[in-house]
Backbone as ProteinMPNN parsed JSONL, in Angstrom:
{"seq_chain_A": "MDKSQIRKRYKKLRKELSETEVMDKSLLIANRCLELPVWEKQIFHLFLSLEDQNEVDTALILTLLQGKDKEVVVPKIIDPEQLQHILLTDQTPFQKNSLGIPEPVSGIQIEPSKIDVVFVPLLAFDNKGNRIGYGKGYYDRFLARCKPECIKIGLSFYEAEQDSFPMEATDIPLDYCVTPEQLYRFSNV", "coords_chain_A": {"N_chain_A": [[0.834, -1.193, 0.0], [0.444, 2.258, -0.733], [1.246, 5.544, 0.641], [-1.024, 7.243, 0.428], [-3.141, 5.432, 0.233], [-2.937, 4.187, 2.718], [-3.453, 6.361, 4.422], [-6.128, 6.889, 3.69], [-7.368, 4.485, 4.48], [-6.988, 4.492, 7.313], [-8.21, 6.874, 8.065], [-10.84, 6.223, 7.474], [-11.229, 4.071, 9.275], [-11.001, 5.455, 11.73], [-13.142, 7.234, 11.496], [-15.273, 5.556, 11.813], [-15.371, 5.075, 14.509], [-17.177, 5.398, 17.553], [-18.247, 8.193, 19.604], [-18.014, 7.483, 22.288], [-16.207, 5.32, 22.112], [-13.921, 6.685, 21.205], [-13.394, 8.319, 23.433], [-13.027, 6.363, 25.478], [-10.813, 4.893, 24.495], [-8.96, 6.96, 24.313], [-8.621, 7.583, 27.001], [-7.401, 5.219, 27.92], [-5.001, 5.411, 26.484], [-3.931, 7.801, 27.566], [-3.525, 6.99, 30.228], [-1.645, 4.962, 29.787], [0.458, 6.499, 28.937], [1.691, 7.238, 31.248], [3.563, 5.296, 31.672], [5.698, 5.945, 30.133], [9.178, 6.78, 29.832], [9.687, 9.602, 30.437], [9.158, 11.521, 32.286], [10.899, 13.041, 33.767], [11.596, 15.076, 32.172], [11.021, 18.507, 31.035], [9.806, 20.374, 29.162], [7.117, 19.998, 27.116], [5.629, 19.279, 24.023], [2.435, 19.42, 22.714], [-0.08, 18.334, 20.58], [-3.289, 19.66, 19.748], [-6.424, 18.162, 19.743], [-8.403, 17.248, 16.887], [-11.676, 17.085, 16.894], [-13.63, 16.377, 14.958], [-12.218, 14.679, 13.348], [-11.908, 12.453, 14.789], [-9.589, 12.169, 16.409], [-7.092, 11.104, 18.809], [-7.991, 12.1, 22.018], [-6.37, 14.648, 23.329], [-6.712, 16.21, 25.535], [-6.801, 14.855, 27.915], [-4.154, 14.025, 28.269], [-2.998, 16.506, 28.462], [-4.023, 17.291, 30.942], [-2.631, 15.477, 32.566], [0.022, 16.373, 32.145], [-0.103, 19.004, 33.144], [-0.746, 18.41, 35.776], [1.629, 17.349, 36.601], [3.214, 19.523, 36.683], [4.462, 20.401, 34.283], [5.876, 22.266, 31.555], [3.916, 23.225, 28.89], [3.709, 23.232, 25.427], [2.003, 24.353, 22.572], [0.967, 23.877, 19.133], [0.788, 26.21, 16.353], [-0.343, 26.986, 13.174], [1.476, 28.877, 10.951], [2.011, 29.517, 8.338], [1.602, 28.047, 5.057], [3.585, 26.141, 5.329], [4.847, 25.981, 7.856], [5.003, 25.554, 11.468], [4.302, 27.356, 14.446], [5.279, 27.596, 17.847], [3.73, 27.729, 20.859], [3.831, 28.678, 24.227], [1.748, 27.309, 26.612], [-0.452, 28.924, 28.751], [-2.509, 29.967, 31.561], [-3.79, 32.144, 30.55], [-3.809, 31.913, 27.799], [-5.303, 32.626, 24.788], [-7.609, 30.956, 22.593], [-8.557, 29.921, 19.271], [-10.33, 28.37, 16.548], [-8.646, 27.334, 13.614], [-8.658, 27.621, 9.973], [-8.722, 24.968, 9.252], [-10.062, 23.837, 11.277], [-8.661, 23.302, 13.54], [-7.924, 23.779, 16.934], [-6.147, 26.612, 17.998], [-3.592, 28.608, 19.601], [-4.135, 32.082, 19.907], [-2.309, 34.046, 20.475], [0.809, 34.471, 22.269], [3.673, 33.315, 24.199], [6.385, 32.534, 22.269], [8.106, 29.51, 21.694], [11.185, 28.109, 20.881], [11.841, 25.313, 18.73], [14.194, 23.926, 19.429], [14.286, 23.991, 22.163], [12.471, 22.228, 23.173], [11.654, 19.261, 24.901], [10.104, 16.896, 24.674], [7.878, 15.592, 22.265], [4.559, 15.084, 21.471], [3.183, 13.42, 18.87], [0.91, 13.819, 16.209], [-0.8, 11.346, 14.235], [-1.845, 9.094, 11.608], [-1.317, 6.429, 11.141], [1.137, 3.906, 12.021], [4.223, 2.067, 11.703], [5.966, -1.022, 12.589], [8.551, -0.18, 12.94], [8.602, 2.354, 13.79], [8.042, 4.298, 11.965], [5.867, 6.801, 10.759], [2.667, 7.732, 9.46], [1.25, 10.671, 8.656], [-1.006, 13.374, 8.097], [-0.098, 14.256, 5.68], [0.862, 16.796, 5.044], [3.321, 17.524, 6.014], [4.015, 19.152, 8.169], [4.808, 18.313, 10.793], [7.14, 16.781, 10.309], [8.899, 18.746, 9.303], [8.986, 20.408, 11.551], [9.987, 18.618, 13.564], [12.51, 18.154, 12.546], [13.815, 20.427, 13.286], [14.068, 20.238, 15.976], [16.022, 19.445, 18.935], [18.504, 16.809, 18.798], [18.146, 14.891, 20.847], [15.498, 15.107, 21.533], [12.449, 13.624, 22.419], [10.203, 11.728, 20.585], [6.855, 11.003, 20.408], [4.286, 9.032, 19.302], [0.685, 8.867, 19.079], [-1.877, 6.594, 18.987], [-4.924, 5.004, 18.046], [-4.784, 2.514, 17.029], [-2.93, -0.543, 16.495], [0.54, -1.221, 15.593], [1.412, -1.401, 12.138], [2.593, -4.267, 10.532], [4.059, -4.468, 8.183], [6.613, -2.506, 6.78], [6.371, 0.996, 6.195], [6.427, 2.912, 3.134], [8.957, 5.227, 3.05], [10.228, 8.61, 3.072], [13.188, 10.642, 2.658], [12.894, 12.885, 4.251], [11.16, 12.149, 6.257], [10.603, 11.679, 9.69], [11.252, 9.342, 12.15], [9.401, 7.88, 14.93], [10.118, 7.706, 18.474], [8.687, 6.419, 20.4], [5.427, 4.893, 20.548], [2.134, 5.189, 21.638], [-0.598, 3.194, 22.324], [-4.003, 2.084, 22.963], [-3.604, -0.521, 23.794], [-0.836, -1.062, 24.144], [2.582, 0.029, 24.806], [4.838, 1.061, 22.535], [8.277, 0.796, 21.877], [10.866, 2.029, 19.988], [13.8, 1.246, 18.031], [15.312, 3.544, 17.833], [15.727, 4.737, 20.259]], "CA_chain_A": [[0.0, 0.0, 0.0], [1.176, 3.515, -0.695], [0.842, 6.419, 1.754], [-2.391, 7.757, 0.273], [-4.047, 4.321, 0.559], [-2.88, 4.003, 4.176], [-4.209, 7.495, 4.991], [-7.556, 6.671, 3.428], [-7.814, 3.355, 5.313], [-7.047, 4.844, 8.734], [-9.249, 7.898, 8.238], [-12.111, 5.481, 7.482], [-11.313, 3.352, 10.555], [-11.275, 6.424, 12.812], [-14.483, 7.794, 11.29], [-16.23, 4.553, 12.274], [-15.392, 5.022, 15.969], [-18.193, 6.208, 18.225], [-17.705, 9.171, 20.557], [-17.652, 6.727, 23.496], [-14.976, 4.58, 21.815], [-12.824, 7.654, 21.164], [-13.086, 8.721, 24.813], [-12.489, 5.208, 26.215], [-9.468, 4.595, 23.991], [-8.106, 8.1, 24.683], [-8.308, 7.426, 28.426], [-6.401, 4.146, 28.014], [-3.733, 5.96, 25.975], [-3.414, 8.751, 28.562], [-3.019, 6.206, 31.365], [-0.43, 4.256, 29.352], [1.522, 7.513, 28.841], [2.394, 7.269, 32.536], [4.643, 4.301, 31.594], [6.8, 6.497, 29.336], [10.319, 7.257, 30.63], [9.888, 10.995, 30.034], [8.579, 12.424, 33.276], [11.92, 13.944, 34.319], [11.717, 16.172, 31.197], [10.247, 19.667, 31.479], [9.034, 21.086, 28.137], [6.379, 19.038, 26.309], [4.822, 19.809, 22.921], [1.234, 18.599, 22.608], [-1.063, 18.776, 19.586], [-4.663, 19.732, 20.231], [-7.191, 17.227, 18.925], [-9.496, 17.583, 15.97], [-12.788, 16.196, 17.248], [-14.334, 15.858, 13.785], [-11.367, 13.653, 12.734], [-11.795, 11.371, 15.778], [-8.213, 12.014, 16.878], [-6.909, 10.838, 20.231], [-8.301, 13.296, 22.804], [-5.16, 15.001, 24.084], [-7.057, 16.971, 26.748], [-6.459, 13.993, 29.051], [-2.697, 14.094, 28.422], [-2.758, 17.861, 28.95], [-4.291, 17.258, 32.382], [-1.475, 14.785, 33.17], [1.187, 17.256, 32.085], [-0.321, 20.102, 34.08], [-0.68, 17.835, 37.115], [3.042, 17.095, 36.91], [3.879, 20.835, 36.587], [5.298, 20.491, 33.082], [5.586, 23.35, 30.631], [3.263, 22.655, 27.711], [3.777, 24.053, 24.229], [1.026, 23.903, 21.582], [1.306, 24.393, 17.805], [-0.04, 27.133, 15.588], [0.091, 27.046, 11.778], [1.72, 30.285, 10.619], [1.934, 29.629, 6.887], [1.346, 26.693, 4.541], [4.728, 25.246, 5.513], [5.497, 25.988, 9.174], [4.297, 25.677, 12.736], [4.865, 28.172, 15.518], [5.089, 26.813, 19.074], [3.335, 28.713, 21.862], [3.75, 28.195, 25.603], [0.383, 27.335, 27.124], [-0.643, 29.495, 30.08], [-3.93, 30.122, 31.893], [-4.325, 33.261, 29.781], [-3.661, 31.7, 26.364], [-6.585, 32.614, 24.067], [-7.663, 29.993, 21.494], [-9.624, 29.932, 18.272], [-10.118, 27.333, 15.54], [-8.153, 27.85, 12.34], [-9.473, 27.254, 8.809], [-8.81, 23.511, 9.201], [-10.827, 23.399, 12.446], [-7.73, 22.959, 14.62], [-7.803, 24.829, 17.951], [-4.804, 27.174, 18.053], [-3.438, 29.828, 20.395], [-4.177, 33.32, 19.126], [-1.039, 34.718, 20.749], [1.496, 33.921, 23.433], [5.132, 33.265, 24.205], [6.888, 31.565, 21.304], [9.201, 28.643, 22.152], [11.946, 27.544, 19.771], [11.854, 23.851, 18.741], [15.414, 23.417, 20.079], [14.087, 24.001, 23.625], [11.442, 21.244, 23.518], [12.203, 17.964, 25.312], [9.238, 15.785, 24.279], [6.812, 15.979, 21.341], [3.491, 14.137, 21.159], [3.033, 13.607, 17.433], [-0.313, 13.258, 15.626], [-0.571, 10.422, 13.131], [-2.95, 8.234, 11.193], [-0.864, 5.048, 11.273], [2.584, 3.75, 12.226], [4.664, 0.69, 11.493], [6.718, -1.616, 13.704], [9.887, 0.425, 13.022], [8.445, 3.723, 14.278], [7.688, 5.223, 10.889], [4.464, 7.188, 10.894], [2.013, 8.416, 8.364], [0.373, 11.725, 9.144], [-2.011, 13.863, 7.157], [0.524, 14.482, 4.385], [1.274, 18.183, 4.814], [4.73, 17.632, 6.381], [4.253, 20.112, 9.259], [5.555, 17.746, 11.915], [8.495, 16.401, 9.894], [9.707, 19.974, 9.268], [9.159, 20.832, 12.939], [10.866, 17.682, 14.275], [13.872, 18.339, 12.017], [14.382, 21.596, 13.964], [14.211, 19.926, 17.404], [17.338, 18.905, 19.289], [18.563, 15.373, 18.488], [17.666, 14.057, 21.957], [14.058, 15.304, 21.727], [11.728, 12.352, 22.369], [9.036, 11.825, 19.724], [5.885, 9.993, 20.835], [3.034, 8.975, 18.559], [-0.521, 8.443, 19.788], [-2.689, 5.91, 17.985], [-5.965, 4.069, 18.482], [-4.55, 1.228, 16.374], [-1.602, -1.13, 16.701], [1.513, -1.026, 14.508], [1.378, -2.206, 10.917], [3.788, -5.108, 10.505], [4.842, -4.139, 6.993], [7.203, -1.168, 6.853], [5.807, 1.993, 5.296], [7.367, 3.585, 2.231], [9.336, 6.481, 3.706], [11.053, 9.55, 2.328], [14.347, 11.11, 3.423], [12.473, 13.934, 5.194], [10.306, 11.568, 7.293], [11.309, 11.48, 10.955], [10.571, 8.273, 12.887], [9.048, 8.029, 16.34], [10.866, 6.954, 19.481], [7.668, 5.621, 21.08], [4.035, 5.116, 20.163], [1.235, 4.73, 22.692], [-1.918, 2.769, 21.878], [-4.761, 1.598, 24.123], [-3.151, -1.862, 24.176], [0.572, -1.191, 24.524], [3.565, 1.079, 24.602], [5.889, 0.626, 21.613], [9.562, 1.482, 21.948], [11.555, 1.731, 18.753], [15.246, 1.112, 18.192], [15.992, 4.84, 17.798], [15.979, 5.208, 21.642]], "C_chain_A": [[0.875, 1.251, 0.0], [0.589, 4.403, 0.406], [-0.601, 6.898, 1.63], [-3.423, 6.67, 0.59], [-4.095, 4.083, 2.069], [-3.655, 5.116, 4.869], [-5.704, 7.264, 4.875], [-8.11, 5.575, 4.343], [-7.978, 3.772, 6.775], [-8.019, 5.991, 9.018], [-10.618, 7.229, 8.324], [-12.286, 4.744, 8.811], [-11.651, 4.301, 11.702], [-12.683, 6.989, 12.704], [-15.554, 6.852, 11.845], [-16.307, 4.453, 13.802], [-16.508, 5.901, 16.532], [-17.514, 7.198, 19.17], [-17.244, 8.469, 21.838], [-16.359, 5.946, 23.285], [-13.77, 5.51, 21.804], [-12.421, 8.029, 22.586], [-12.459, 7.569, 25.608], [-11.057, 4.893, 25.792], [-8.49, 5.726, 24.353], [-7.704, 8.017, 26.15], [-7.258, 6.331, 28.63], [-5.027, 4.64, 27.558], [-3.121, 6.914, 27.0], [-2.837, 8.003, 29.754], [-1.722, 5.485, 31.004], [0.744, 5.228, 29.202], [2.313, 7.605, 30.147], [3.561, 6.283, 32.57], [5.862, 4.825, 30.818], [7.94, 6.991, 30.233], [10.674, 8.713, 30.29], [9.556, 11.991, 31.141], [9.602, 13.279, 34.0], [12.143, 15.135, 33.385], [10.795, 17.316, 31.609], [9.346, 20.293, 30.408], [8.452, 20.078, 27.138], [5.563, 19.763, 25.247], [3.643, 18.858, 22.729], [0.309, 19.164, 21.537], [-2.438, 18.774, 20.223], [-5.556, 18.994, 19.234], [-8.225, 17.881, 18.023], [-10.637, 16.603, 16.251], [-13.444, 15.584, 16.021], [-13.51, 14.825, 13.011], [-11.198, 12.444, 13.654], [-10.339, 11.099, 16.157], [-8.214, 11.631, 18.356], [-7.163, 12.148, 20.979], [-7.111, 13.615, 23.702], [-5.454, 15.853, 25.314], [-6.693, 16.164, 27.998], [-4.952, 14.014, 29.325], [-2.307, 15.479, 28.929], [-2.981, 17.927, 30.462], [-3.148, 16.569, 33.136], [-0.267, 15.714, 33.256], [1.055, 18.404, 33.085], [-0.242, 19.61, 35.524], [0.743, 17.55, 37.566], [3.884, 18.37, 36.764], [4.856, 20.937, 35.425], [4.918, 21.74, 32.294], [5.051, 22.717, 29.357], [3.285, 23.689, 26.595], [2.777, 23.472, 23.23], [1.322, 24.558, 20.233], [0.286, 25.382, 17.256], [0.522, 27.162, 14.166], [0.268, 28.519, 11.416], [1.789, 30.545, 9.119], [1.758, 28.211, 6.365], [2.465, 25.686, 4.833], [5.18, 25.057, 6.959], [4.514, 26.057, 10.342], [5.046, 26.67, 13.624], [4.499, 27.43, 16.805], [4.91, 27.786, 20.236], [3.212, 28.049, 23.234], [2.32, 28.368, 26.106], [0.374, 27.908, 28.54], [-2.142, 29.57, 30.345], [-4.585, 31.208, 31.053], [-4.257, 33.061, 28.261], [-5.037, 31.663, 25.689], [-6.511, 31.653, 22.873], [-8.784, 30.323, 20.527], [-9.309, 28.834, 17.261], [-9.643, 27.983, 14.249], [-9.04, 27.351, 11.198], [-9.612, 25.74, 8.644], [-9.617, 22.94, 10.372], [-9.956, 23.017, 13.628], [-7.713, 24.088, 15.645], [-6.348, 25.29, 18.054], [-4.756, 28.367, 18.999], [-3.461, 31.048, 19.477], [-2.847, 34.045, 19.256], [-0.402, 34.054, 21.964], [2.991, 33.933, 23.256], [5.597, 32.163, 23.263], [8.087, 30.822, 21.882], [9.886, 28.044, 20.916], [11.94, 26.01, 19.86], [13.062, 23.258, 19.472], [15.298, 23.37, 21.601], [13.164, 22.878, 24.094], [12.082, 19.885, 23.798], [11.437, 16.768, 24.749], [8.154, 16.327, 23.351], [5.834, 14.818, 21.202], [3.07, 14.434, 19.725], [1.705, 13.02, 16.944], [0.036, 12.333, 14.464], [-1.866, 9.721, 12.765], [-2.587, 6.774, 11.406], [0.641, 5.042, 11.516], [2.943, 2.292, 12.0], [5.545, 0.232, 12.647], [8.155, -1.124, 13.806], [9.817, 1.87, 13.529], [8.206, 4.746, 13.192], [6.206, 5.548, 11.003], [3.963, 7.784, 9.6], [1.035, 9.394, 8.988], [-0.605, 12.126, 8.062], [-1.419, 14.265, 5.807], [0.981, 15.898, 4.095], [2.739, 18.414, 5.205], [5.043, 18.592, 7.517], [5.151, 19.516, 10.349], [6.95, 17.289, 11.508], [9.398, 17.629, 9.838], [9.994, 20.474, 10.682], [10.155, 19.927, 13.667], [12.315, 17.792, 13.796], [14.573, 19.504, 12.707], [14.548, 21.367, 15.475], [15.616, 19.39, 17.675], [17.339, 17.388, 19.083], [17.996, 14.477, 19.595], [16.186, 14.261, 22.286], [13.349, 13.965, 21.524], [10.416, 12.549, 21.609], [8.088, 10.662, 20.012], [4.615, 10.096, 20.001], [1.899, 8.506, 19.452], [-1.458, 7.83, 18.752], [-3.741, 5.017, 18.628], [-5.68, 2.655, 18.007], [-3.117, 0.767, 16.586], [-0.745, -0.931, 15.447], [1.211, -1.939, 13.327], [2.677, -3.008, 10.883], [4.668, -4.854, 9.287], [5.351, -2.707, 7.116], [6.571, -0.256, 5.81], [6.867, 2.502, 4.329], [7.691, 4.959, 2.825], [10.227, 7.31, 2.797], [12.182, 10.035, 3.24], [13.961, 12.141, 4.476], [11.589, 13.405, 6.327], [11.129, 11.276, 8.542], [10.569, 10.429, 11.775], [10.308, 8.639, 14.347], [10.045, 7.29, 17.216], [9.938, 5.987, 20.216], [6.337, 5.832, 20.373], [3.168, 4.474, 21.243], [-0.115, 4.413, 22.07], [-2.715, 2.343, 23.107], [-4.226, 0.272, 24.664], [-1.712, -1.937, 24.66], [1.383, 0.061, 24.253], [4.662, 0.489, 23.721], [7.131, 1.462, 21.848], [10.344, 1.055, 20.722], [13.059, 1.815, 18.953], [15.979, 2.446, 18.178], [16.305, 5.348, 19.213], [16.747, 4.183, 22.441]], "O_chain_A": [[1.917, 1.292, 0.654], [-0.424, 4.066, 1.02], [-1.322, 6.951, 2.627], [-4.473, 6.968, 1.159], [-5.156, 3.812, 2.629], [-4.426, 4.856, 5.793], [-6.449, 7.424, 5.841], [-9.192, 5.723, 4.91], [-8.985, 3.448, 7.405], [-8.588, 6.062, 10.108], [-11.454, 7.614, 9.141], [-13.363, 4.784, 9.406], [-12.49, 3.987, 12.547], [-13.345, 7.201, 13.72], [-16.612, 7.297, 12.291], [-17.216, 3.813, 14.331], [-16.75, 7.006, 16.046], [-16.336, 7.046, 19.492], [-16.208, 8.818, 22.404], [-15.507, 5.907, 24.172], [-12.714, 5.164, 22.334], [-11.233, 8.054, 22.907], [-11.48, 7.769, 26.327], [-10.193, 4.656, 26.635], [-7.327, 5.467, 24.663], [-6.571, 8.344, 26.503], [-6.333, 6.498, 29.424], [-4.011, 4.322, 28.177], [-1.922, 6.843, 27.273], [-1.762, 8.355, 30.24], [-0.806, 5.406, 31.822], [1.9, 4.823, 29.328], [3.476, 8.008, 30.142], [4.455, 6.415, 33.406], [6.93, 4.214, 30.849], [7.681, 7.565, 31.292], [11.804, 9.017, 29.908], [9.67, 13.199, 30.932], [9.225, 14.16, 34.774], [12.807, 16.101, 33.764], [9.895, 17.129, 32.429], [8.227, 20.702, 30.719], [9.184, 19.4, 26.417], [4.885, 20.748, 25.541], [3.824, 17.648, 22.599], [-0.046, 20.342, 21.581], [-2.718, 17.984, 21.125], [-5.444, 19.191, 18.024], [-8.825, 18.906, 18.35], [-10.561, 15.43, 15.883], [-13.783, 14.401, 16.029], [-14.036, 14.165, 12.115], [-10.443, 11.522, 13.345], [-9.909, 9.947, 16.218], [-9.209, 11.812, 19.058], [-6.613, 13.187, 20.616], [-6.874, 12.941, 24.705], [-4.535, 16.185, 26.063], [-6.318, 16.736, 29.021], [-4.529, 14.021, 30.481], [-1.386, 15.608, 29.736], [-2.201, 18.556, 31.176], [-2.745, 17.018, 34.209], [0.379, 15.825, 34.298], [2.01, 18.729, 33.79], [0.269, 20.313, 36.396], [1.03, 17.514, 38.762], [5.113, 18.306, 36.726], [5.945, 21.492, 35.566], [3.782, 22.21, 32.36], [5.651, 21.792, 28.81], [2.931, 24.852, 26.788], [2.704, 22.256, 23.054], [1.864, 25.662, 20.184], [-0.885, 25.392, 17.633], [1.725, 27.342, 13.977], [-0.661, 29.315, 11.553], [1.639, 31.686, 8.683], [1.764, 27.263, 7.15], [2.288, 24.49, 4.599], [5.839, 24.063, 7.263], [3.387, 26.538, 10.224], [6.269, 26.796, 13.548], [3.503, 26.708, 16.836], [5.809, 28.562, 20.559], [2.578, 27.005, 23.382], [1.756, 29.459, 26.028], [1.1, 27.437, 29.416], [-2.95, 29.273, 29.464], [-5.801, 31.197, 30.862], [-4.619, 33.969, 27.513], [-5.846, 30.781, 25.977], [-5.472, 31.55, 22.219], [-9.803, 30.909, 20.889], [-8.159, 28.415, 17.13], [-10.148, 29.026, 13.834], [-10.068, 26.721, 11.446], [-10.53, 25.278, 7.966], [-9.834, 21.732, 10.46], [-10.451, 22.469, 14.613], [-7.509, 25.244, 15.275], [-5.435, 24.474, 18.179], [-5.758, 29.06, 19.182], [-2.87, 31.033, 18.397], [-2.321, 34.587, 18.284], [-1.0, 33.188, 22.601], [3.514, 34.487, 22.29], [5.244, 30.997, 23.439], [8.973, 31.428, 22.485], [9.219, 27.533, 20.017], [12.025, 25.464, 20.96], [12.952, 22.189, 20.072], [16.14, 22.761, 22.26], [13.085, 22.606, 25.292], [12.933, 19.416, 23.042], [12.034, 15.753, 24.391], [7.578, 17.384, 23.608], [6.228, 13.703, 20.858], [2.656, 15.547, 19.403], [1.401, 11.861, 17.226], [1.051, 12.522, 13.793], [-2.845, 9.75, 13.51], [-3.431, 5.969, 11.801], [1.331, 6.029, 11.259], [2.097, 1.402, 12.09], [5.834, 1.0, 13.564], [8.906, -1.592, 14.662], [10.846, 2.529, 13.679], [8.169, 5.945, 13.47], [5.39, 4.677, 11.306], [4.729, 8.269, 8.767], [0.129, 9.019, 9.733], [-0.984, 11.315, 7.217], [-2.165, 14.583, 4.881], [1.448, 16.173, 2.989], [3.339, 19.399, 4.774], [6.214, 18.831, 7.811], [6.126, 20.136, 10.772], [7.875, 17.404, 12.312], [10.545, 17.568, 10.279], [11.107, 20.911, 10.978], [11.072, 20.424, 14.32], [13.242, 17.547, 14.568], [15.803, 19.563, 12.714], [15.109, 22.214, 16.17], [16.309, 18.941, 16.762], [16.29, 16.751, 19.181], [17.428, 13.423, 19.309], [15.675, 13.649, 23.224], [13.626, 13.255, 20.558], [9.618, 13.425, 21.945], [8.458, 9.495, 19.881], [3.948, 11.131, 19.998], [2.122, 7.832, 20.457], [-1.795, 8.47, 17.756], [-3.479, 4.355, 19.633], [-6.263, 1.699, 18.518], [-2.215, 1.57, 16.823], [-1.238, -0.531, 14.392], [0.809, -3.091, 13.494], [3.745, -2.472, 11.177], [5.887, -5.009, 9.356], [4.609, -1.808, 7.509], [6.274, -0.678, 4.692], [8.055, 2.525, 4.652], [6.787, 5.759, 3.07], [10.883, 6.798, 1.89], [12.125, 9.853, 4.456], [14.639, 12.257, 5.497], [11.297, 14.144, 7.268], [12.214, 10.7, 8.464], [9.385, 10.598, 12.069], [10.901, 9.562, 14.906], [10.727, 6.369, 16.766], [10.34, 4.889, 20.602], [6.145, 6.832, 19.681], [3.437, 3.362, 21.697], [-0.706, 5.243, 21.379], [-2.149, 2.25, 24.196], [-4.375, -0.024, 25.849], [-1.387, -2.779, 25.497], [0.948, 0.997, 23.583], [5.334, -0.465, 24.111], [7.054, 2.681, 22.0], [10.472, -0.137, 20.443], [13.531, 2.39, 19.933], [17.17, 2.482, 18.484], [17.073, 6.299, 19.358], [17.044, 4.411, 23.614]]}, "name": "protein", "num_of_chains": 1, "seq": "MDKSQIRKRYKKLRKELSETEVMDKSLLIANRCLELPVWEKQIFHLFLSLEDQNEVDTALILTLLQGKDKEVVVPKIIDPEQLQHILLTDQTPFQKNSLGIPEPVSGIQIEPSKIDVVFVPLLAFDNKGNRIGYGKGYYDRFLARCKPECIKIGLSFYEAEQDSFPMEATDIPLDYCVTPEQLYRFSNV"}
């Protein structure tokens, strides 16, 4: 299967999930995140979920991070190619962008080189830590600007595909992926 076929398949699978299934699986993923060896880190980047795409509800992970007094950075699309990274505070105003993604309107910008851990959105991943996202390349460009020791964690409702995905030179693999059933650790860590 090529990337577009994989995207189509996993979008369909997610669309078929009920609201209750999304919440139940998201809770299992958030609880499994506690098993990650990242809690000594301080600055975490977290994507905000698209409800209409049945993404993993990251509000639960946000609650974990805030409960552990971590600094949380959230993305904002600033042009067709790049993300900006804004420190989340109690005063951070949000609005949905043209894609329906909740984004900070303004705030303190954090450079990617300062971020310790990134929770990465995806549609699917394979058993080597390669992921397939939505195809715009935002996260690959962003992750390329992070420090080499930055930990990249995927969140998925589904288990790893056993066949390796076709990857490009610009694709950046995950270090971990968290599903409702297990925590995957890849050889990059």
